[in-house]
VMD Tcl script that draws the C-alpha trace (Angstrom):
set ca {
  {0.00 0.00 0.00}
  {2.80 2.43 0.91}
  {4.54 1.77 -2.40}
  {1.27 2.33 -4.25}
  {0.72 5.65 -2.48}
  {4.30 6.72 -3.20}
  {3.90 5.82 -6.87}
  {0.63 7.80 -7.00}
  {2.27 10.91 -5.52}
  {5.17 10.66 -7.98}
  {2.78 10.29 -10.91}
  {0.72 13.25 -9.69}
  {3.88 15.36 -9.38}
  {4.93 14.52 -12.95}
  {1.48 15.35 -14.29}
  {1.45 18.70 -12.46}
  {4.92 19.52 -13.77}
  {3.82 18.77 -17.32}
  {0.74 20.89 -16.82}
  {2.83 23.82 -15.60}
  {5.02 23.68 -18.73}
  {2.70 23.42 -21.69}
  {3.02 25.05 -25.09}
  {0.24 27.48 -25.91}
  {0.35 27.19 -29.70}
  {2.26 29.39 -32.14}
  {1.16 32.99 -32.70}
  {2.38 35.42 -35.32}
  {4.31 38.46 -34.04}
  {4.12 40.23 -37.40}
  {0.99 40.60 -39.51}
  {3.01 41.38 -42.65}
  {1.44 44.82 -43.09}
  {1.93 47.03 -40.02}
  {4.16 47.44 -36.96}
  {1.29 46.55 -34.65}
  {2.76 45.16 -31.42}
  {6.20 46.65 -32.15}
  {7.96 49.91 -31.36}
  {11.11 51.57 -32.67}
  {12.43 53.95 -35.32}
  {9.96 53.16 -38.08}
  {10.73 56.42 -39.92}
  {14.42 56.15 -40.76}
  {15.61 52.66 -39.79}
  {12.80 50.12 -40.02}
  {10.21 49.64 -42.75}
  {7.90 47.02 -44.23}
  {8.11 45.81 -47.80}
  {6.19 42.91 -49.33}
  {5.40 41.26 -46.00}
  {8.96 41.65 -44.72}
  {10.48 43.80 -41.96}
  {13.62 45.51 -43.25}
  {16.22 47.46 -41.30}
  {19.35 49.38 -42.26}
  {20.72 50.58 -45.59}
  {23.12 49.51 -48.32}
  {23.69 53.11 -49.39}
  {24.42 54.81 -46.07}
  {26.39 53.57 -43.05}
  {24.07 52.66 -40.19}
  {25.20 55.15 -37.50}
  {24.55 52.97 -34.46}
  {22.83 49.81 -33.30}
  {19.06 50.01 -33.65}
  {16.31 47.72 -32.42}
  {12.68 47.12 -33.29}
  {11.08 45.82 -30.09}
  {7.94 43.99 -29.08}
  {5.71 46.00 -26.79}
  {5.36 43.16 -24.30}
  {7.75 40.86 -22.49}
  {8.22 37.11 -22.86}
  {9.87 34.56 -20.57}
  {9.63 30.93 -21.76}
  {9.03 30.45 -25.47}
  {9.96 29.01 -28.84}
  {10.59 31.77 -31.39}
  {10.90 30.96 -35.08}
  {11.65 33.40 -37.91}
  {13.45 33.82 -41.20}
  {16.42 36.18 -41.47}
  {18.49 37.49 -44.39}
  {21.54 39.73 -43.95}
  {23.38 41.49 -46.77}
  {26.04 44.19 -46.83}
  {29.06 45.45 -48.68}
  {31.01 47.76 -46.38}
  {31.90 47.94 -42.69}
  {30.65 45.68 -39.91}
  {27.80 43.56 -41.30}
  {25.85 42.16 -38.37}
  {22.38 41.64 -36.97}
  {20.64 39.53 -34.37}
  {17.54 38.87 -32.31}
  {17.37 40.19 -28.76}
  {15.32 38.32 -26.16}
  {14.79 38.53 -22.41}
  {16.04 42.08 -22.94}
  {15.20 45.69 -22.12}
  {15.91 49.11 -23.59}
  {18.56 51.30 -22.02}
  {17.95 54.91 -21.04}
  {21.41 56.04 -22.13}
  {21.84 55.64 -25.02}
  {18.10 55.25 -25.67}
  {18.55 53.30 -28.91}
  {20.60 50.51 -27.25}
  {19.37 47.33 -25.53}
  {20.74 44.96 -22.93}
  {20.13 41.23 -22.74}
  {20.62 38.01 -24.64}
  {21.13 38.14 -28.40}
  {20.90 35.34 -30.94}
  {23.71 36.77 -33.04}
  {23.98 36.82 -36.84}
  {26.93 37.83 -38.99}
  {30.47 36.85 -39.92}
  {32.36 35.38 -36.94}
  {29.11 35.43 -34.95}
  {26.83 33.15 -36.98}
  {24.11 31.61 -34.75}
  {25.99 32.30 -31.52}
  {24.68 33.59 -28.19}
  {25.90 37.07 -27.24}
  {25.27 39.12 -24.10}
  {24.49 42.60 -25.40}
  {25.47 45.67 -23.34}
  {25.79 43.62 -20.15}
  {28.68 41.13 -20.07}
  {29.54 42.16 -23.64}
  {30.81 38.78 -24.72}
  {29.83 35.67 -26.64}
  {28.40 33.21 -24.14}
  {28.46 30.22 -26.49}
  {29.13 29.67 -30.19}
  {29.09 26.81 -32.68}
  {32.17 25.50 -34.44}
  {33.20 28.33 -36.78}
  {33.77 26.01 -39.76}
  {30.89 23.61 -39.22}
  {28.34 26.41 -39.02}
  {29.34 27.62 -42.49}
  {27.96 24.38 -43.92}
  {24.61 25.07 -42.27}
  {23.95 28.68 -43.25}
  {22.95 30.50 -46.42}
  {25.06 33.65 -46.65}
  {23.23 36.59 -48.26}
  {20.03 34.53 -48.35}
  {17.16 33.41 -46.12}
  {17.82 31.27 -43.05}
  {15.48 29.67 -40.52}
  {16.44 30.84 -37.03}
  {14.92 29.26 -33.92}
  {15.31 30.34 -30.29}
  {14.16 28.11 -27.44}
  {14.21 29.74 -24.02}
  {12.91 27.63 -21.16}
  {13.72 28.50 -17.57}
  {17.50 29.04 -17.52}
  {18.22 26.96 -20.61}
  {18.68 28.59 -24.03}
  {19.00 26.69 -27.30}
  {19.60 28.15 -30.76}
  {18.99 26.40 -34.08}
  {19.85 27.50 -37.60}
  {18.23 25.70 -40.53}
  {17.46 22.79 -38.21}
  {20.97 22.49 -36.76}
  {21.51 23.15 -33.04}
  {24.28 25.71 -32.57}
  {23.94 26.62 -28.88}
  {22.79 24.80 -25.75}
  {23.47 27.17 -22.86}
  {22.35 27.16 -19.24}
  {22.53 30.43 -17.33}
  {24.31 29.96 -14.00}
  {24.21 33.60 -12.90}
  {21.04 33.84 -10.84}
  {21.02 37.67 -11.11}
  {20.41 37.61 -14.87}
  {16.72 38.31 -15.72}
  {14.93 35.48 -17.52}
  {12.16 37.53 -19.10}
  {12.01 40.65 -21.22}
  {11.43 42.11 -24.64}
  {12.14 40.51 -28.00}
  {13.77 42.76 -30.60}
  {15.20 42.71 -34.11}
  {18.61 44.34 -34.50}
  {20.60 46.06 -37.21}
  {24.17 46.68 -36.08}
  {25.83 50.05 -36.55}
  {29.05 50.92 -38.40}
  {28.23 49.17 -41.64}
  {26.31 49.48 -44.87}
  {24.04 46.57 -44.07}
  {20.49 45.48 -44.74}
  {18.65 42.89 -42.66}
  {15.24 41.39 -43.41}
  {12.90 39.35 -41.21}
  {9.69 37.49 -42.01}
  {7.47 34.62 -40.84}
  {7.92 35.55 -37.17}
  {6.09 33.14 -34.86}
  {6.26 32.62 -31.11}
  {4.95 29.75 -29.01}
  {4.87 30.59 -25.32}
  {5.57 27.87 -22.77}
  {3.53 28.31 -19.61}
}
mol new
graphics top color blue
foreach p $ca { graphics top sphere $p radius 0.5 }
foreach p [lrange $ca 0 end-1] q [lrange $ca 1 end] { graphics top cylinder $p $q radius 0.2 }
display resetview
């Protein structure tokens, strides 16, 4: 009888744990027509063309980092999107911020995790304006076999509790667990165009599935 009761309690605990961490179904973060649900410099830096969010310029050097942010925060989720980065001069780089927040000074900058994108940073995890370093990165040669330079790539971010996984075109590039208990595990999601380069980044098919 005692063993049966113990087994029942264990089973109940497992069921409750599964119930507490359930996917809610994927929702689109971009309707393909407007910046509804987003905020940022939609006059000079960010625009919409043919169902795609575009940031930066190939004609003029992007003066500084710039971010297009969601208006609400997210904690545990699976984020999937398509990204294309092109450029011909300067530092050509982009990325996706998550569990992040805007800074007051300078107001255009953000701090938090970034799923990085660009030469020497392909599909790596960077800590933007906080520890200012790459937290984990894939093999620099292997990742080149997985990506489409100057073309569309499927980027996936899985953030669950303190574990972060990144995937590019179906290949896992990062599996990182945050050990610093002071680092926030919720925040805004944002699309980045890096400064100091003539670069153009495009995003489309942006879907998020929250994990409750």
